[in-house]
N, C-alpha and C positions, 0 to 999 in steps of 0.2 A: 245506493245509489253511484252509478260509475264518477271518479275522480280521476285525475289523470294522473295522479298515483296509487289507484285503485280500479285498474281497466279489468273488463270482464276478458277469459283465454278466446272468444270469440273474436274481441276489440284487438286481442295481440296479437293473432291470428291473420288481420288482416293487413296489420303497421308490419308483420312479417313478408306479408304478398308486395307491400310498399317498398321495403325495405328492399329486399330481396329487384323489385321492378325497376326500381331506382339506384342497385352498382352496374342493370346490367346496360339501362340507359347512360348514364356514364360511361361507361364502359366501352360498348358501341360508339360514344361518340369522338372518343377522346382513339378509336381506331381508324373513325373517316377522318378525323383531322391527323392520323399518322398516312392516310391514303390518297390527301391532294392535294397537288402543287399550290392549287389561288392559298396566298395570303386570308385576303379576307376572307373565306370558304374556314380555312384552317382553327383562324382566329373565332368564329362563331363555332366549331364543333366541338374548340378548348372551351369556350364562355358557358357552350347549353351542356358540359362532360362537368362543371364548373358547380354551375348551380343545381341539378340532380346527386352529385355529394352530398353536397349542401342539406338536402332533402332527404337523404340517406341518412343523415349525422345528426339531425332533427328529427328522423322517426327515430332511429337507433336511440336516443337518451330518453323520449316517449319509453324507450323498452327497459332500460337499466333502472329507470323511476319505478318501475314495476317492477324491478327482481328477474325481468323477462333473460333469457343467456339469448346475445347478439349473433348473428352469421349474418356477418359480413361476405361471403360469398355470392355470387349472383345465379342464374341457372343454366344449366347445360341446356337449351336453347336459345340460346338469347350465343353460348359462345358458338354453335351450329348455325348461328345469322353471323354472328360476324368474319365464322371463316367463310360464308356465304362473301358476304362485303370485301371481304379481300381476294374472292376467285374472280369475281364478279369485275372490281376495279382492274387484274394485272390481265385480260381481256378485252376490257375496254377502255386502259388506261389514262385515268384521272378522269373520267367519264364523270362532270359536277354533278351534274344530271340524274347519271342515275347511282350518284350519291344520297342526292336529297331524296330519293323515294326511296331508298335505302333510309336513311332517314325517319322519313312518311313516316310510312311500317310499324319502327318502332315507337314513333309518339301517339302514334291510331292505339296500337295496346296499353302505355301505356295509360293516356286520359279517359281510354274503357276504364283501365281497372281500378282507377282514380273516380269514374261514375259509377258505376259499382260500388264502389268499399263507399263515397258518400252519403248511399244510398243505407245503406243497409249502417251507418250509423245518425242516422236524423239525430241531432237532438244529442248525441254521445260527445264528454269532455272533451277531446285531437279537435271536435268537426273545424276550432276554428284554423287548425291547425293543416287540417287537407281541405279547406274550400278557399285559403291561399297559398297551398301550395300544388291543389286544384287550378286556381286562376295564370299561374307562371308556366304550368304543364299545357294548360289549351293556349296559351302565345307561344311558348316556344313551337305547338302542333299546326297554330295557324301560318305564324315566319316560316315557318319548314316548310310546307304546303303550298303558297305565295311567291317561296323563294322557283321552289322545283316548278310549278307553271308559269314562273320570267324566266330558264334558260330554253333556250333551245339546244 
């Protein structure tokens, strides 16, 4: 039986994937906060980044509890995505809607990964953590989507 301190290799691998996507998400939100001029959206993006960093740290704690190495870096794909956000921002000059579209794209990815991981780990020792984080991810996704729809 799996416990939080004795996780299977497959579970540890999925936690690494979630750490990476949370790092990617936090970095993306921080980049969006740098690029947008609106203080309201800057605060929103920074708050989202802080939440994602917290999720990543919580997942890293689970990995450390299992004597697993923790990789703090994000993915190459995310670096390309942030570059695209920078380019798009430069071209569109503080287009909040464009930023929200890019943020939602990232939110779609993190939400989908959490959904997949939760299905794969049903009944797992870390499901309580995953479900709580997923609820927060979904709420952020929905908020970004609604803001995107509201901005013309």
